[in-house]
C-alpha positions in Angstrom: -4.6 28.6 65.1 -2.7 28.2 61.8 -5.2 30.3 59.9 -5.3 33.0 62.7 -1.5 33.2 62.6 -1.5 33.5 58.8 -4.1 36.2 58.9 -2.2 38.2 61.5 1.0 37.9 59.4 -0.9 39.1 56.4 -2.3 42.1 58.3 1.2 43.0 59.6 2.5 42.8 56.0 -0.2 45.2 54.8 0.5 47.6 57.7 4.3 47.6 57.0 3.5 48.3 53.3 1.2 51.1 54.2 3.7 52.6 56.7 6.4 52.4 54.1 4.2 54.1 51.5 3.3 56.8 54.0 6.9 57.4 54.9 7.9 57.7 51.2 5.0 60.1 50.6 6.0 62.1 53.6 9.6 62.3 52.6 8.7 63.3 49.0 6.3 66.0 50.3 9.0 67.2 52.7 11.6 67.5 49.9 9.1 69.2 47.6 8.1 71.7 50.3 11.7 72.6 51.1 12.7 72.8 47.4 10.0 75.4 47.0 11.2 77.2 50.1 14.7 77.3 48.8 13.5 78.7 45.5 11.4 81.4 47.2 14.3 82.3 49.5 16.7 82.6 46.6 14.4 85.0 44.9 14.7 87.3 47.9 18.4 87.9 47.4 19.3 90.7 44.9 22.1 89.9 42.4 24.6 92.2 44.1 24.6 90.0 47.2 26.0 87.2 45.1 28.4 89.2 43.0 29.9 91.9 45.1 29.9 94.0 48.2 29.8 93.0 51.9 28.9 89.5 52.9 25.9 87.5 53.9 25.6 84.1 55.6 22.3 82.3 56.0 21.9 78.8 57.5 18.5 77.1 58.2 18.1 73.6 59.6 15.0 71.5 60.5 15.0 68.1 62.2 18.8 68.2 62.2 19.0 68.5 58.4 20.1 71.6 56.4 17.2 72.9 54.3 18.8 76.1 53.1 22.3 77.6 52.9 23.5 80.8 51.4 27.0 82.3 51.9 28.1 85.0 49.6 29.9 88.3 49.3 33.1 89.5 50.9 34.3 88.8 54.4 37.5 90.7 53.7 37.6 92.6 50.4 41.1 93.8 51.0 42.4 90.2 50.9 39.8 88.7 48.6 38.3 86.4 51.3 34.8 85.3 50.5 32.1 84.4 53.0 31.6 80.8 53.8 29.6 78.8 56.4 32.7 79.0 58.6 33.3 82.7 58.4 33.2 84.3 61.8 31.1 87.5 62.1 30.8 90.0 64.9 27.6 88.8 66.7 26.7 92.1 68.3 23.8 91.4 70.8 23.6 87.7 69.7 26.5 87.4 72.2 24.0 87.7 75.0 22.8 84.1 75.0 26.4 83.0 75.5 26.9 85.4 78.4 23.7 84.2 80.1 24.7 80.5 79.5 28.1 81.2 81.2 26.5 82.7 84.3 24.0 79.8 84.5 26.9 77.3 84.3 28.4 79.0 87.3 25.1 78.8 89.1 25.0 75.1 88.5 28.5 74.7 89.9 27.6 76.8 93.0 30.1 79.5 92.2 27.4 82.2 92.1 23.8 82.6 93.0 21.2 84.4 90.9 20.3 86.5 94.0 23.9 87.5 94.6 24.4 91.3 94.4 26.6 92.3 91.6 28.7 94.3 94.1 29.8 91.0 95.6 32.0 90.4 92.5 32.5 94.0 91.4 33.0 96.1 94.6 34.2 99.0 92.4 30.5 99.6 91.5 28.5 102.0 93.7 27.5 100.7 97.1 24.0 101.8 96.4 23.9 99.1 93.7 24.0 96.3 96.3 20.3 95.7 95.6 21.1 94.9 92.0 21.3 91.0 91.7 22.6 88.8 88.9 19.0 87.9 88.2 18.3 91.6 87.6 21.2 91.8 85.2 20.2 88.7 83.2 16.5 89.7 82.9 17.2 93.4 82.2 15.6 94.5 85.4 18.5 96.3 87.0 17.7 99.9 86.1 21.3 100.5 85.0 21.4 102.9 82.0 22.2 101.4 78.5 25.3 103.5 77.9 26.1 101.6 74.6 23.1 103.3 73.1 23.2 106.5 75.2 26.8 107.5 74.7 28.3 108.5 71.3 30.2 105.6 69.7 33.6 107.4 70.1 33.2 107.2 73.9 33.6 103.4 73.7 36.8 103.4 71.8 39.2 101.3 73.8 37.1 101.8 76.9 37.9 99.4 79.8 35.6 98.0 82.4 37.6 99.8 85.1 36.8 103.1 83.4 33.2 102.1 83.0 32.9 101.3 86.7 34.7 104.5 87.7 32.1 106.4 85.7 29.3 104.7 87.6 30.9 105.5 90.9 30.5 109.2 90.0 27.1 108.6 88.4 25.3 106.0 90.5 21.7 106.9 89.7 19.6 104.1 88.5 16.6 104.6 86.1 14.3 102.7 88.5 14.3 100.4 91.5 15.9 97.0 90.6 13.2 94.4 89.9 10.4 97.1 89.5 10.2 96.7 85.7 12.2 95.7 82.6 14.4 97.9 80.4 16.9 96.5 78.0 20.4 97.6 78.8 23.7 96.3 77.2 25.5 97.4 80.3 23.9 94.5 82.2 25.7 92.0 80.0 29.0 93.8 80.1 28.9 93.5 83.9 27.9 89.9 83.7 30.9 89.0 81.6 33.1 90.7 84.2 31.4 88.7 87.0 32.3 85.5 85.2 35.9 86.6 84.8 36.1 87.5 88.5 34.3 84.4 89.8 36.5 82.0 87.7 39.8 83.8 87.4 39.8 83.2 83.7 39.9 85.6 80.7 36.5 85.9 79.0 37.7 84.3 75.8 39.3 81.4 77.7 36.1 80.7 79.7 34.0 80.6 76.5 36.6 78.4 74.8 36.9 75.9 77.6 33.2 75.6 78.6 31.2 76.4 75.4 33.2 76.5 72.2 35.4 73.4 72.5 32.7 71.1 74.0 30.4 72.0 71.0 33.2 71.8 68.4 32.7 75.5 67.6 36.0 76.0 65.8 35.2 79.4 64.2 34.3 81.2 67.4 36.3 83.5 69.6 35.7 86.4 72.0 36.8 90.0 71.8 39.8 89.7 74.2 41.3 86.7 72.5 45.1 86.9 72.1 46.1 88.2 68.7 48.1 85.0 67.9 44.8 82.9 68.3 42.6 85.3 66.3 41.1 83.9 63.1 40.3 85.8 60.0 36.7 87.2 60.2 34.2 89.3 58.3 35.3 92.9 58.5 33.1 95.9 59.0 31.6 96.5 55.5 34.3 93.9 54.5 37.1 96.5 54.7 37.7 97.6 58.3 38.6 95.9 61.6 37.3 98.9 63.6 33.6 99.7 63.6 33.3 103.3 62.3 36.7 104.0 63.8 35.7 102.5 67.2 37.4 99.5 68.9 34.9 97.9 71.3 36.8 96.2 74.1 34.1 95.3 76.6 32.7 91.8 75.9 29.5 90.2 77.2 26.9 92.4 75.3 28.9 92.5 72.0 32.4 91.5 71.0 32.0 87.8 70.1 32.8 86.3 66.7 31.0 83.2 65.5 30.1 81.5 62.1 26.8 80.3 60.9 28.0 76.7 61.3 29.0 77.3 64.9 25.8 79.0 65.8 23.9 75.9 64.6 26.2 73.8 66.8 25.4 76.1 69.7 21.6 75.7 69.3 22.0 71.9 69.0 24.1 71.8 72.1 21.4 73.7 74.1 18.6 71.6 72.8 20.5 68.4 73.6 21.3 69.8 77.1 25.0 69.2 76.6 26.1 72.4 78.5 23.4 72.8 81.2 20.9 70.6 83.0 17.3 70.4 81.6 15.9 72.4 84.5 18.5 75.1 84.0 17.6 75.3 80.3 14.0 75.8 81.2 14.9 78.5 83.7 17.0 80.2 81.0 14.1 80.2 78.5 11.1 81.0 80.6 9.7 84.5 80.7 11.3 86.7 83.4 10.5 90.1 81.9 7.8 91.8 79.9 9.1 95.0 78.2 6.9 98.1 77.7 6.5 97.1 74.0 5.1 93.7 75.0 8.2 91.7 74.1 9.2 88.9 76.5 12.7 88.2 77.7 14.2 85.2 79.6 17.9 85.0 80.4 19.8 86.1 77.2 16.8 85.3 74.9 13.7 86.9 73.6 11.0 84.3 74.2 7.7 83.3 72.7 5.1 82.4 75.4 5.0 78.6 76.0 2.1 76.7 74.5 3.3 73.2 75.2 2.5 72.6 78.8 -0.7 70.6 78.1 1.5 68.1 76.2 4.8 68.4 78.0 4.2 69.5 81.6 8.0 69.8 82.3 8.3 72.6 79.7 8.3 75.9 81.6 10.4 77.9 79.0 9.3 79.3 75.7 9.0 77.2 72.6 10.6 79.7 70.3 13.6 81.8 71.2 15.8 84.3 69.5 18.0 87.3 69.5 19.1 89.9 67.0 22.1 92.1 66.9 23.2 95.4 65.4 26.5 97.1 65.7 27.8 99.3 62.9 27.5 97.4 59.7 26.9 94.1 61.4 23.4 92.6 61.4 22.8 89.3 63.1 19.9 87.0 64.0 19.7 83.6 65.7 16.3 81.9 66.2 15.3 78.4 67.1 11.9 76.7 67.6 11.9 73.5 69.6 8.2 72.8 68.8 8.9 72.6 65.1 12.6 71.7 65.5 14.2 74.3 63.3 16.9 76.9 63.7 17.9 80.0 61.7 21.1 82.0 61.5 21.6 85.2 59.6 24.9 87.0 59.7 25.9 90.1 57.6 28.4 92.9 57.5 26.6 95.1 54.9 24.6 97.5 57.0 21.1 98.4 55.8 21.1 96.0 52.9 21.8 93.1 55.3 19.1 94.4 57.7 16.4 94.5 55.1 17.2 91.0 53.9 17.4 89.7 57.4 13.9 90.8 58.2 12.6 89.1 55.0 14.5 85.9 55.6 13.2 85.6 59.2 9.6 86.3 58.2 9.7 83.8 55.3 11.3 81.1 57.5 8.8 81.5 60.2 5.9 81.4 57.7 7.3 78.3 56.1 8.4 76.3 59.2 6.0 77.3 62.0 2.6 75.7 62.4 
């Protein structure tokens, strides 16, 4: 028995040594791999991004650790404010995951149902729209025209939701029967934000602050209708203008939210850790509800990569990789996360075409490096 015990202890010692050596090798390989990634990523960025012009903010994490950060250029050239990880940018359509999350929180509380007609909360809309449900809005299946892309930008200057609904009263025609197919429309998410406001009695910025921003310690985030006294400095349009090509957008939900790279990482972590909604609600949010004509897949507020994890994790019904991009005037934004490989990516910019070209390269390189 003595010799057997001694032999077992000797084996355990060798196993511990081997495991320690493997861990050290794995850590070294991980560090070398990401060092090469950082070097390659840095080579993508032209010198002018570091030295002058509008700003760019990139943040990439894997396994909870930062593997690449780049924050450069001007947030506000008029006041010599540089971009940092905490600089809020206009998110454009990257606001949509927040809007979808807010609606799903109300579903969990029993304040709304996904099959509720939008006219239950917004009776100023056409009576014929009583077949349009909150699900249809979330999944872009409503048939409501995308006026943000159909109207000239000047038509949105200081436009109110009351004026928008008055227009629809006179122009109630839908593009197709609700639920018949999918067609991306910013109008859906403008109406969803108004539903949240009516259902809760809160301002939009107050709801996001109380139920998303503060619980996740997102200190550099605020919504379009925040009171001026609470508004933080943020990245201006081309770093010089508060308006977007002379237009002041005042309808939140589809656009009109400001957040920083740091805060968007916090947001992703909060979702993954199920700190804001239940696991089953998260799966509902991230599963495929709509297939667009171009083949892209959409959940509630996210573009979705078809799930491939069910053989390993039967409870996973949502997609394993999710993301959204945004474009409004000079603002270019992207938010992606991959729960299979445990990474997330944030790209924020206020430099128009230059930012857009860089964003595409950064997203492609990140996916090539981190997906397997």
